[in-house]
N, CA, C and O atoms as a DFTB+ gen file, in Angstrom:
708 C
 N C O
     1  1      12.241     -26.941     -22.281
     2  2      11.359     -27.698     -21.415
     3  2      10.171     -26.823     -21.041
     4  3      10.354     -25.691     -20.593
     5  1       8.992     -27.318     -21.214
     6  2       7.795     -26.561     -20.872
     7  2       7.131     -27.152     -19.642
     8  3       7.207     -28.354     -19.384
     9  1       6.491     -26.292     -18.902
    10  2       5.776     -26.704     -17.702
    11  2       4.308     -26.840     -18.074
    12  3       3.748     -25.964     -18.732
    13  1       3.686     -27.928     -17.656
    14  2       2.289     -28.167     -17.998
    15  2       1.345     -27.233     -17.247
    16  3       0.409     -26.684     -17.828
    17  1       1.600     -27.056     -15.940
    18  2       0.701     -26.241     -15.123
    19  2       1.507     -25.562     -14.018
    20  3       2.401     -26.166     -13.426
    21  1       1.181     -24.310     -13.752
    22  2       1.776     -23.563     -12.641
    23  2       0.627     -23.156     -11.734
    24  3      -0.343     -22.550     -12.188
    25  1       0.736     -23.490     -10.441
    26  2      -0.353     -23.141      -9.536
    27  2       0.171     -22.764      -8.159
    28  3       1.241     -23.200      -7.732
    29  1      -0.620     -21.937      -7.477
    30  2      -0.351     -21.535      -6.104
    31  2      -1.653     -21.573      -5.331
    32  3      -2.740     -21.538      -5.907
    33  1      -1.520     -21.646      -4.012
    34  2      -2.690     -21.693      -3.140
    35  2      -2.571     -20.604      -2.083
    36  3      -1.482     -20.326      -1.580
    37  1      -3.706     -19.990      -1.751
    38  2      -3.772     -19.019      -0.661
    39  2      -4.790     -19.543       0.338
    40  3      -5.962     -19.713       0.003
    41  1      -4.348     -19.800       1.563
    42  2      -5.255     -20.247       2.617
    43  2      -5.842     -19.027       3.301
    44  3      -5.113     -18.133       3.732
    45  1      -7.167     -18.997       3.400
    46  2      -7.872     -17.849       3.972
    47  2      -8.236     -18.178       5.414
    48  3      -8.835     -19.226       5.657
    49  1      -7.892     -17.313       6.397
    50  2      -8.230     -17.579       7.797
    51  2      -9.743     -17.577       8.033
    52  3     -10.517     -17.130       7.186
    53  1     -10.145     -18.085       9.195
    54  2     -11.567     -18.204       9.533
    55  2     -12.261     -16.853       9.667
    56  3     -13.442     -16.736       9.343
    57  1     -11.551     -15.833      10.138
    58  2     -12.183     -14.530      10.378
    59  2     -12.235     -13.651       9.127
    60  3     -12.642     -12.491       9.206
    61  1     -11.832     -14.185       7.986
    62  2     -11.825     -13.430       6.730
    63  2     -12.733     -14.138       5.727
    64  3     -12.685     -15.359       5.580
    65  1     -13.566     -13.346       5.035
    66  2     -14.432     -13.890       3.987
    67  2     -13.888     -13.476       2.626
    68  3     -13.542     -12.314       2.412
    69  1     -13.815     -14.428       1.714
    70  2     -13.346     -14.163       0.364
    71  2     -14.444     -14.574      -0.607
    72  3     -14.983     -15.677      -0.519
    73  1     -14.771     -13.682      -1.531
    74  2     -15.724     -14.017      -2.586
    75  2     -15.025     -13.853      -3.925
    76  3     -14.229     -12.936      -4.126
    77  1     -15.341     -14.757      -4.824
    78  2     -14.699     -14.789      -6.130
    79  2     -15.778     -14.727      -7.200
    80  3     -16.677     -15.566      -7.235
    81  1     -15.684     -13.722      -8.077
    82  2     -16.628     -13.561      -9.177
    83  2     -15.809     -13.446     -10.462
    84  3     -15.363     -12.359     -10.829
    85  1     -15.617     -14.566     -11.133
    86  2     -14.723     -14.579     -12.286
    87  2     -13.295     -14.417     -11.796
    88  3     -12.796     -15.255     -11.044
    89  1     -12.640     -13.357     -12.213
    90  2     -11.307     -13.033     -11.703
    91  2     -11.339     -11.807     -10.805
    92  3     -10.312     -11.157     -10.609
    93  1     -12.498     -11.484     -10.261
    94  2     -12.643     -10.363      -9.333
    95  2     -12.691     -10.927      -7.916
    96  3     -13.573     -11.717      -7.583
    97  1     -11.733     -10.512      -7.086
    98  2     -11.603     -11.028      -5.728
    99  2     -12.028      -9.940      -4.752
   100  3     -11.557      -8.805      -4.834
   101  1     -12.923     -10.288      -3.824
   102  2     -13.349      -9.381      -2.758
   103  2     -13.045     -10.054      -1.430
   104  3     -13.482     -11.178      -1.183
   105  1     -12.298      -9.368      -0.577
   106  2     -11.905      -9.902       0.720
   107  2     -12.475      -8.990       1.793
   108  3     -12.280      -7.776       1.750
   109  1     -13.185      -9.579       2.764
   110  2     -13.807      -8.820       3.845
   111  2     -13.305      -9.369       5.175
   112  3     -13.225     -10.581       5.374
   113  1     -12.968      -8.448       6.085
   114  2     -12.494      -8.850       7.403
   115  2     -12.831      -7.799       8.433
   116  3     -13.670      -6.931       8.196
   117  1     -12.177      -7.876       9.578
   118  2     -12.451      -6.963      10.687
   119  2     -12.088      -5.521      10.354
   120  3     -12.723      -4.598      10.865
   121  1     -11.090      -5.306       9.517
   122  2     -10.629      -3.952       9.188
   123  2     -11.320      -3.352       7.974
   124  3     -11.055      -2.201       7.628
   125  1     -12.203      -4.106       7.317
   126  2     -12.908      -3.554       6.165
   127  2     -12.930      -4.514       4.994
   128  3     -12.809      -5.729       5.157
   129  1     -13.087      -3.945       3.815
   130  2     -13.229      -4.738       2.596
   131  2     -12.286      -4.201       1.522
   132  3     -12.131      -2.990       1.361
   133  1     -11.660      -5.121       0.793
   134  2     -10.791      -4.768      -0.326
   135  2     -11.254      -5.576      -1.534
   136  3     -11.395      -6.797      -1.461
   137  1     -11.490      -4.879      -2.645
   138  2     -11.933      -5.525      -3.881
   139  2     -10.891      -5.247      -4.958
   140  3     -10.409      -4.123      -5.099
   141  1     -10.555      -6.279      -5.710
   142  2      -9.560      -6.114      -6.761
   143  2      -9.943      -6.984      -7.953
   144  3     -10.348      -8.135      -7.792
   145  1      -9.811      -6.426      -9.136
   146  2     -10.164      -7.136     -10.359
   147  2      -8.888      -7.577     -11.068
   148  3      -8.040      -6.753     -11.412
   149  1      -8.761      -8.875     -11.280
   150  2      -7.603      -9.433     -11.968
   151  2      -7.988      -9.941     -13.356
   152  3      -7.432     -10.933     -13.828
   153  1      -8.934      -9.272     -14.010
   154  2      -9.407      -9.711     -15.322
   155  2      -8.321      -9.585     -16.390
   156  3      -8.356     -10.297     -17.393
   157  1      -7.359      -8.688     -16.184
   158  2      -6.282      -8.522     -17.158
   159  2      -5.377      -9.748     -17.222
   160  3      -4.708      -9.979     -18.230
   161  1      -5.357     -10.532     -16.149
   162  2      -4.498     -11.711     -16.091
   163  2      -5.243     -12.908     -16.675
   164  3      -6.336     -13.251     -16.226
   165  1      -4.653     -13.523     -17.658
   166  2      -5.277     -14.676     -18.302
   167  2      -4.915     -15.941     -17.521
   168  3      -4.086     -16.743     -17.951
   169  1      -5.562     -16.097     -16.358
   170  2      -5.334     -17.266     -15.535
   171  2      -6.642     -17.685     -14.876
   172  3      -7.653     -16.991     -14.980
   173  1      -6.610     -18.815     -14.206
   174  2      -7.816     -19.397     -13.619
   175  2      -7.764     -19.313     -12.103
   176  3      -6.696     -19.417     -11.500
   177  1      -8.937     -19.122     -11.489
   178  2      -9.048     -19.097     -10.036
   179  2     -10.285     -19.876      -9.626
   180  3     -11.321     -19.816     -10.287
   181  1     -10.161     -20.617      -8.515
   182  2     -11.349     -21.180      -7.885
   183  2     -11.144     -21.207      -6.377
   184  3     -10.016     -21.261      -5.887
   185  1     -12.266     -21.167      -5.648
   186  2     -12.231     -21.037      -4.193
   187  2     -13.109     -22.127      -3.586
   188  3     -14.329     -22.127      -3.751
   189  1     -12.463     -23.055      -2.880
   190  2     -13.186     -24.148      -2.218
   191  2     -12.525     -24.426      -0.876
   192  3     -11.302     -24.536      -0.792
   193  1     -13.327     -24.538       0.164
   194  2     -12.814     -24.949       1.471
   195  2     -11.768     -24.026       2.048
   196  3     -10.761     -24.498       2.575
   197  1     -11.976     -22.725       1.964
   198  2     -11.094     -21.696       2.517
   199  2      -9.711     -21.679       1.858
   200  3      -8.757     -21.161       2.439
   201  1      -9.599     -22.233       0.666
   202  2      -8.345     -22.212      -0.089
   203  2      -8.637     -21.664      -1.485
   204  3      -9.482     -22.190      -2.210
   205  1      -7.919     -20.596      -1.848
   206  2      -8.020     -20.026      -3.187
   207  2      -6.907     -20.632      -4.033
   208  3      -5.731     -20.555      -3.677
   209  1      -7.284     -21.228      -5.145
   210  2      -6.319     -21.849      -6.046
   211  2      -6.183     -20.968      -7.281
   212  3      -7.175     -20.630      -7.927
   213  1      -4.954     -20.601      -7.602
   214  2      -4.652     -19.771      -8.768
   215  2      -3.733     -20.593      -9.665
   216  3      -2.673     -21.041      -9.227
   217  1      -4.137     -20.794     -10.924
   218  2      -3.320     -21.616     -11.802
   219  2      -3.464     -21.186     -13.254
   220  3      -4.407     -20.497     -13.642
   221  1      -2.483     -21.627     -14.040
   222  2      -2.503     -21.412     -15.484
   223  2      -1.908     -22.662     -16.137
   224  3      -0.933     -23.233     -15.650
   225  1      -2.514     -23.065     -17.238
   226  2      -2.057     -24.258     -17.948
   227  2      -1.226     -23.844     -19.163
   228  3      -1.546     -22.873     -19.849
   229  1      -0.175     -24.583     -19.409
   230  2       0.748     -24.334     -20.523
   231  2       1.165     -22.862     -20.588
   232  3       0.932     -22.195     -21.596
   233  1       1.777     -22.357     -19.520
   234  2       2.073     -20.924     -19.471
   235  2       3.349     -20.558     -20.210
   236  3       4.243     -21.379     -20.418
   237  1       3.392     -19.297     -20.594
   238  2       4.649     -18.694     -21.003
   239  2       5.287     -18.127     -19.742
   240  3       4.691     -18.184     -18.666
   241  1       6.497     -17.578     -19.866
   242  2       7.213     -17.103     -18.680
   243  2       6.432     -16.035     -17.928
   244  3       6.329     -16.088     -16.702
   245  1       5.886     -15.069     -18.649
   246  2       5.177     -13.969     -17.995
   247  2       3.897     -14.445     -17.336
   248  3       3.528     -13.941     -16.276
   249  1       3.208     -15.408     -17.941
   250  2       2.000     -15.946     -17.323
   251  2       2.340     -16.706     -16.049
   252  3       1.618     -16.606     -15.057
   253  1       3.430     -17.462     -16.065
   254  2       3.847     -18.199     -14.878
   255  2       4.239     -17.242     -13.761
   256  3       3.925     -17.488     -12.596
   257  1       4.914     -16.165     -14.100
   258  2       5.289     -15.167     -13.097
   259  2       4.057     -14.460     -12.552
   260  3       4.016     -14.089     -11.379
   261  1       3.055     -14.274     -13.400
   262  2       1.834     -13.591     -12.988
   263  2       1.072     -14.385     -11.930
   264  3       0.376     -13.792     -11.106
   265  1       1.187     -15.698     -11.936
   266  2       0.545     -16.518     -10.905
   267  2       1.097     -16.148      -9.533
   268  3       0.334     -15.975      -8.581
   269  1       2.418     -16.025      -9.427
   270  2       3.029     -15.645      -8.148
   271  2       2.666     -14.218      -7.756
   272  3       2.462     -13.931      -6.577
   273  1       2.585     -13.325      -8.732
   274  2       2.232     -11.934      -8.449
   275  2       0.817     -11.833      -7.904
   276  3       0.587     -11.157      -6.902
   277  1      -0.129     -12.492      -8.549
   278  2      -1.521     -12.451      -8.105
   279  2      -1.650     -13.093      -6.727
   280  3      -2.421     -12.618      -5.893
   281  1      -0.901     -14.168      -6.482
   282  2      -0.908     -14.802      -5.164
   283  2      -0.455     -13.826      -4.091
   284  3      -1.064     -13.758      -3.024
   285  1       0.595     -13.075      -4.356
   286  2       1.080     -12.088      -3.390
   287  2       0.062     -10.980      -3.170
   288  3      -0.117     -10.526      -2.040
   289  1      -0.606     -10.538      -4.228
   290  2      -1.634      -9.507      -4.084
   291  2      -2.768      -9.991      -3.186
   292  3      -3.230      -9.252      -2.316
   293  1      -3.214     -11.220      -3.391
   294  2      -4.318     -11.752      -2.582
   295  2      -3.879     -11.927      -1.130
   296  3      -4.657     -11.648      -0.218
   297  1      -2.648     -12.382      -0.900
   298  2      -2.146     -12.500       0.476
   299  2      -2.103     -11.136       1.153
   300  3      -2.442     -11.022       2.331
   301  1      -1.689     -10.098       0.424
   302  2      -1.688      -8.744       0.985
   303  2      -3.103      -8.266       1.282
   304  3      -3.319      -7.560       2.268
   305  1      -4.065      -8.637       0.450
   306  2      -5.455      -8.265       0.706
   307  2      -5.955      -8.921       1.990
   308  3      -6.615      -8.273       2.802
   309  1      -5.643     -10.205       2.179
   310  2      -6.065     -10.929       3.381
   311  2      -5.407     -10.329       4.618
   312  3      -6.068     -10.141       5.640
   313  1      -4.122     -10.029       4.538
   314  2      -3.421      -9.401       5.664
   315  2      -3.995      -8.027       5.963
   316  3      -4.122      -7.654       7.129
   317  1      -4.341      -7.273       4.941
   318  2      -4.870      -5.922       5.122
   319  2      -6.196      -5.892       5.841
   320  3      -6.399      -5.052       6.717
   321  1      -7.115      -6.796       5.494
   322  2      -8.431      -6.765       6.134
   323  2      -8.418      -7.421       7.505
   324  3      -9.348      -7.219       8.286
   325  1      -7.390      -8.202       7.819
   326  2      -7.329      -8.823       9.141
   327  2      -6.452      -8.031      10.111
   328  3      -6.835      -7.845      11.266
   329  1      -5.287      -7.564       9.668
   330  2      -4.368      -6.843      10.547
   331  2      -4.219      -5.371      10.177
   332  3      -4.037      -4.532      11.059
   333  1      -4.292      -5.046       8.902
   334  2      -4.074      -3.676       8.439
   335  2      -2.601      -3.411       8.202
   336  3      -1.741      -4.204       8.586
   337  1      -2.326      -2.288       7.566
   338  2      -0.956      -1.880       7.280
   339  2      -0.711      -0.503       7.874
   340  3      -1.593       0.355       7.851
   341  1       0.486      -0.291       8.407
   342  2       0.848       0.981       9.019
   343  2       2.236       1.385       8.549
   344  3       3.176       0.591       8.597
   345  1       2.357       2.620       8.096
   346  2       3.655       3.212       7.767
   347  2       3.873       4.357       8.741
   348  3       2.966       5.155       8.980
   349  1       5.069       4.442       9.300
   350  2       5.417       5.540      10.200
   351  2       6.486       6.397       9.529
   352  3       7.486       5.890       9.019
   353  1       6.249       7.708       9.544
   354  2       7.183       8.656       8.952
   355  2       7.679       9.596      10.037
   356  3       6.926       9.960      10.940
   357  1       8.938       9.987       9.953
   358  2       9.551      10.889      10.931
   359  2       9.675      12.278      10.318
   360  3      10.137      12.431       9.187
   361  1       9.255      13.294      11.081
   362  2       9.394      14.690      10.667
   363  2      10.761      15.166      11.154
   364  3      11.029      15.171      12.356
   365  1      11.628      15.568      10.217
   366  2      12.994      15.977      10.547
   367  2      13.196      17.412      10.087
   368  3      12.945      17.740       8.927
   369  1      13.655      18.276      11.008
   370  2      14.002      19.648      10.633
   371  2      15.135      20.120      11.527
   372  3      15.279      19.664      12.662
   373  1      15.941      21.043      11.002
   374  2      17.085      21.559      11.737
   375  2      16.770      22.925      12.340
   376  3      16.944      23.120      13.543
   377  1      16.313      23.869      11.529
   378  2      16.106      25.226      12.012
   379  2      14.655      25.665      11.933
   380  3      14.125      26.218      12.896
   381  1      14.010      25.430      10.809
   382  2      12.634      25.881      10.621
   383  2      11.669      24.758      11.003
   384  3      11.637      23.726      10.332
   385  1      10.889      24.937      12.058
   386  2       9.957      23.872      12.460
   387  2       8.797      23.754      11.475
   388  3       8.137      24.741      11.149
   389  1       8.565      22.548      11.015
   390  2       7.467      22.292      10.082
   391  2       6.154      22.220      10.844
   392  3       6.099      21.771      11.989
   393  1       5.100      22.673      10.182
   394  2       3.754      22.579      10.727
   395  2       2.958      21.674       9.791
   396  3       2.767      22.003       8.620
   397  1       2.496      20.542      10.302
   398  2       1.778      19.557       9.495
   399  2       0.304      19.591       9.878
   400  3      -0.044      19.484      11.054
   401  1      -0.560      19.742       8.874
   402  2      -2.002      19.701       9.102
   403  2      -2.603      18.652       8.175
   404  3      -2.295      18.604       6.984
   405  1      -3.465      17.812       8.742
   406  2      -4.128      16.772       7.962
   407  2      -5.532      17.245       7.630
   408  3      -6.331      17.520       8.525
   409  1      -5.825      17.338       6.352
   410  2      -7.162      17.700       5.884
   411  2      -7.845      16.419       5.392
   412  3      -7.320      15.321       5.575
   413  1      -9.013      16.568       4.769
   414  2      -9.769      15.388       4.333
   415  2      -9.005      14.544       3.314
   416  3      -8.870      13.332       3.483
   417  1      -8.511      15.179       2.267
   418  2      -7.874      14.408       1.203
   419  2      -6.437      14.833       0.937
   420  3      -5.864      14.457      -0.085
   421  1      -5.847      15.609       1.837
   422  2      -4.465      16.020       1.627
   423  2      -3.797      16.368       2.953
   424  3      -4.455      16.609       3.965
   425  1      -2.469      16.385       2.909
   426  2      -1.647      16.803       4.042
   427  2      -1.005      18.123       3.656
   428  3      -0.382      18.231       2.599
   429  1      -1.155      19.140       4.519
   430  2      -0.542      20.446       4.289
   431  2       0.750      20.522       5.089
   432  3       0.754      20.258       6.291
   433  1       1.842      20.880       4.431
   434  2       3.147      21.008       5.072
   435  2       3.538      22.471       4.987
   436  3       3.867      22.969       3.910
   437  1       3.505      23.163       6.122
   438  2       3.801      24.592       6.177
   439  2       5.190      24.820       6.764
   440  3       5.673      24.022       7.567
   441  1       5.827      25.913       6.359
   442  2       7.131      26.355       6.865
   443  2       8.228      25.316       6.621
   444  3       9.121      25.153       7.454
   445  1       8.169      24.620       5.495
   446  2       9.208      23.652       5.160
   447  2      10.441      24.406       4.681
   448  3      10.373      25.101       3.667
   449  1      11.545      24.289       5.368
   450  2      12.812      24.972       5.114
   451  2      12.574      26.479       4.993
   452  3      13.257      27.150       4.219
   453  1      11.621      27.010       5.743
   454  2      11.333      28.436       5.753
   455  2      10.537      28.929       4.565
   456  3      10.391      30.140       4.396
   457  1      10.017      28.040       3.735
   458  2       9.240      28.466       2.574
   459  2       7.915      29.070       3.021
   460  3       7.295      28.609       3.979
   461  1       7.497      30.103       2.312
   462  2       6.232      30.749       2.650
   463  2       5.037      30.004       2.065
   464  3       3.954      29.997       2.650
   465  1       5.237      29.387       0.924
   466  2       4.156      28.634       0.290
   467  2       4.076      27.233       0.896
   468  3       5.103      26.576       1.064
   469  1       2.871      26.769       1.225
   470  2       2.763      25.400       1.753
   471  2       2.952      24.363       0.652
   472  3       2.733      24.637      -0.528
   473  1       3.358      23.182       1.060
   474  2       3.446      22.043       0.147
   475  2       2.309      21.088       0.497
   476  3       1.865      21.034       1.644
   477  1       1.842      20.334      -0.499
   478  2       0.696      19.458      -0.310
   479  2       1.040      18.032      -0.726
   480  3       1.835      17.808      -1.639
   481  1       0.422      17.071      -0.033
   482  2       0.544      15.659      -0.398
   483  2      -0.849      15.046      -0.385
   484  3      -1.602      15.238       0.570
   485  1      -1.196      14.315      -1.431
   486  2      -2.522      13.710      -1.541
   487  2      -2.646      12.479      -0.656
   488  3      -1.702      11.704      -0.507
   489  1      -3.837      12.314      -0.067
   490  2      -4.182      11.121       0.694
   491  2      -5.157      10.319      -0.163
   492  3      -6.198      10.840      -0.564
   493  1      -4.839       9.080      -0.442
   494  2      -5.702       8.239      -1.261
   495  2      -6.923       7.784      -0.459
   496  3      -6.859       7.719       0.769
   497  1      -8.030       7.470      -1.129
   498  2      -9.241       7.039      -0.414
   499  2      -9.009       5.749       0.374
   500  3      -8.312       4.847      -0.090
   501  1      -9.593       5.670       1.555
   502  2      -9.459       4.489       2.397
   503  2      -8.231       4.493       3.281
   504  3      -7.949       3.495       3.944
   505  1      -7.488       5.599       3.308
   506  2      -6.263       5.699       4.104
   507  2      -6.455       6.778       5.158
   508  3      -6.994       7.848       4.873
   509  1      -6.006       6.487       6.393
   510  2      -6.093       7.458       7.479
   511  2      -4.691       7.951       7.815
   512  3      -3.750       7.162       7.903
   513  1      -4.561       9.262       8.001
   514  2      -3.277       9.874       8.340
   515  2      -3.455      10.645       9.633
   516  3      -4.422      11.390       9.788
   517  1      -2.519      10.468      10.567
   518  2      -2.568      11.215      11.824
   519  2      -1.154      11.652      12.186
   520  3      -0.170      11.021      11.800
   521  1      -1.078      12.750      12.938
   522  2       0.207      13.284      13.390
   523  2       0.318      13.026      14.882
   524  3      -0.567      13.407      15.649
   525  1       1.409      12.377      15.300
   526  2       1.656      12.074      16.710
   527  2       3.041      12.592      17.079
   528  3       4.028      11.866      16.959
   529  1       3.117      13.835      17.525
   530  2       4.400      14.430      17.883
   531  2       5.274      14.624      16.663
   532  3       4.914      15.371      15.753
   533  1       6.441      13.947      16.630
   534  2       7.365      14.030      15.494
   535  2       7.067      12.988      14.421
   536  3       7.797      12.894      13.435
   537  1       6.008      12.209      14.599
   538  2       5.697      11.132      13.667
   539  2       4.404      11.405      12.914
   540  3       3.492      12.059      13.419
   541  1       4.351      10.887      11.699
   542  2       3.115      10.838      10.925
   543  2       2.802       9.362      10.744
   544  3       3.651       8.595      10.289
   545  1       1.575       8.958      11.103
   546  2       1.166       7.562      11.021
   547  2       0.144       7.423       9.898
   548  3      -0.893       8.086       9.907
   549  1       0.443       6.561       8.933
   550  2      -0.432       6.304       7.790
   551  2      -0.944       4.873       7.929
   552  3      -0.146       3.935       7.953
   553  1      -2.272       4.689       8.021
   554  2      -2.848       3.363       8.203
   555  2      -3.948       3.113       7.180
   556  3      -4.567       4.047       6.670
   557  1      -4.176       1.844       6.893
   558  2      -5.237       1.444       5.977
   559  2      -5.199      -0.053       5.760
   560  3      -4.354      -0.747       6.324
   561  1      -6.121      -0.556       4.938
   562  2      -6.166      -1.991       4.702
   563  2      -5.677      -2.395       3.309
   564  3      -5.611      -3.587       3.009
   565  1      -5.336      -1.436       2.461
   566  2      -4.787      -1.724       1.137
   567  2      -3.328      -1.270       1.123
   568  3      -3.049      -0.074       1.207
   569  1      -2.404      -2.216       1.017
   570  2      -0.979      -1.908       1.138
   571  2      -0.516      -0.945       0.051
   572  3       0.375      -0.131       0.297
   573  1      -1.094      -1.015      -1.133
   574  2      -0.659      -0.134      -2.213
   575  2      -1.084       1.303      -1.961
   576  3      -0.319       2.231      -2.225
   577  1      -2.293       1.498      -1.455
   578  2      -2.758       2.855      -1.160
   579  2      -2.019       3.447       0.032
   580  3      -1.693       4.634       0.027
   581  1      -1.752       2.638       1.050
   582  2      -1.009       3.125       2.218
   583  2       0.410       3.499       1.814
   584  3       0.907       4.557       2.199
   585  1       1.060       2.642       1.043
   586  2       2.420       2.919       0.593
   587  2       2.496       4.130      -0.318
   588  3       3.440       4.915      -0.223
   589  1       1.510       4.296      -1.206
   590  2       1.512       5.446      -2.110
   591  2       1.273       6.741      -1.353
   592  3       1.878       7.762      -1.678
   593  1       0.402       6.720      -0.347
   594  2       0.167       7.921       0.456
   595  2       1.427       8.310       1.220
   596  3       1.777       9.489       1.279
   597  1       2.116       7.322       1.810
   598  2       3.374       7.606       2.507
   599  2       4.416       8.156       1.536
   600  3       5.169       9.065       1.886
   601  1       4.465       7.618       0.330
   602  2       5.406       8.116      -0.678
   603  2       5.052       9.532      -1.109
   604  3       5.946      10.344      -1.345
   605  1       3.753       9.844      -1.217
   606  2       3.337      11.203      -1.565
   607  2       3.809      12.202      -0.518
   608  3       4.279      13.288      -0.858
   609  1       3.685      11.835       0.757
   610  2       4.111      12.731       1.839
   611  2       5.625      12.915       1.804
   612  3       6.118      14.037       1.924
   613  1       6.366      11.816       1.639
   614  2       7.824      11.914       1.598
   615  2       8.288      12.710       0.382
   616  3       9.219      13.509       0.486
   617  1       7.655      12.502      -0.758
   618  2       8.053      13.187      -1.989
   619  2       7.736      14.678      -1.938
   620  3       8.423      15.480      -2.572
   621  1       6.704      15.055      -1.189
   622  2       6.335      16.474      -1.091
   623  2       7.417      17.288      -0.398
   624  3       7.509      18.498      -0.606
   625  1       8.235      16.642       0.420
   626  2       9.284      17.367       1.142
   627  2      10.668      17.101       0.557
   628  3      11.669      17.191       1.267
   629  1      10.727      16.780      -0.708
   630  2      12.012      16.563      -1.363
   631  2      12.665      17.914      -1.636
   632  3      12.024      18.825      -2.159
   633  1      13.936      18.038      -1.281
   634  2      14.672      19.290      -1.468
   635  2      15.404      19.239      -2.802
   636  3      16.081      18.262      -3.121
   637  1      15.254      20.317      -3.577
   638  2      15.902      20.395      -4.883
   639  2      16.865      21.585      -4.915
   640  3      16.660      22.586      -4.228
   641  1      17.910      21.457      -5.718
   642  2      18.886      22.527      -5.956
   643  2      19.647      22.940      -4.699
   644  3      20.081      24.086      -4.585
   645  1      19.810      22.027      -3.770
   646  2      20.614      22.280      -2.577
   647  2      21.429      21.012      -2.285
   648  3      21.123      19.933      -2.792
   649  1      22.455      21.162      -1.471
   650  2      23.307      20.039      -1.111
   651  2      22.561      19.136      -0.125
   652  3      22.281      19.547       1.001
   653  1      22.241      17.920      -0.542
   654  2      21.450      17.016       0.288
   655  2      22.222      16.493       1.496
   656  3      21.620      15.944       2.419
   657  1      23.539      16.653       1.503
   658  2      24.311      16.259       2.677
   659  2      24.148      17.273       3.793
   660  3      24.300      16.940       4.968
   661  1      23.840      18.501       3.430
   662  2      23.709      19.579       4.407
   663  2      22.247      19.815       4.789
   664  3      21.934      19.990       5.967
   665  1      21.357      19.820       3.804
   666  2      19.941      20.087       4.041
   667  2      19.219      18.749       4.209
   668  3      18.837      18.104       3.232
   669  1      19.043      18.351       5.459
   670  2      18.457      17.050       5.771
   671  2      16.990      17.149       6.146
   672  3      16.387      16.144       6.523
   673  1      16.399      18.335       6.052
   674  2      15.000      18.500       6.429
   675  2      14.113      17.653       5.521
   676  3      14.413      17.451       4.345
   677  1      13.022      17.165       6.092
   678  2      12.076      16.389       5.302
   679  2      11.251      15.472       6.176
   680  3      11.344      15.500       7.403
   681  1      10.448      14.665       5.525
   682  2       9.639      13.649       6.187
   683  2      10.026      12.323       5.557
   684  3       9.942      12.162       4.339
   685  1      10.454      11.364       6.391
   686  2      11.023      10.125       5.890
   687  2      10.317       8.912       6.498
   688  3      10.011       8.899       7.690
   689  1      10.060       7.889       5.668
   690  2       9.506       6.627       6.158
   691  2      10.594       5.916       6.950
   692  3      11.714       5.750       6.467
   693  1      10.258       5.495       8.177
   694  2      11.249       4.770       8.955
   695  2      10.738       3.431       9.464
   696  3      11.523       2.642       9.990
   697  1       9.442       3.148       9.323
   698  2       8.942       1.867       9.816
   699  2       7.703       1.456       9.038
   700  3       6.805       2.264       8.798
   701  1       7.668       0.182       8.647
   702  2       6.504      -0.387       7.966
   703  2       6.013      -1.564       8.795
   704  3       6.779      -2.468       9.130
   705  1       4.729      -1.540       9.121
   706  2       4.161      -2.627       9.941
   707  2       2.991      -3.254       9.231
   708  3       2.378      -4.184       9.754
């Protein structure tokens, strides 16, 4: 059985502006602007009356699934420019206190498990990182960049060649908003 058409709709709030140029979507809101190109996806988009319509005719399975994926990406873009995304990470140490410094494009982690060499985590463009006591707060309007920056910080403090049940030091994501 084949499906003739698969389509989804994204309703855009009044305080958010969406512009569509081919398959390139630009969303602007109070928190900034996010631009994303969906030219790789062989599907159709049109924008009328604050509703973005995404559809494909006579799709195969992957094309039909791609409609839902692109819809989710656009919804995340709208949420990002209106509310923003925040990841909170907890700094955990038992004996050696970590010293966290935020630079322009990276986070420096000093004295991790008593190591003399600092560890580094990259901050992606458009993402802000701040240290508040035992927490690291990562904020931005692009969910993928915010999530990747939080993952970079968590991965930088991964302990290798030791018993992970005993050595619990690290920086861990504990809340996504």
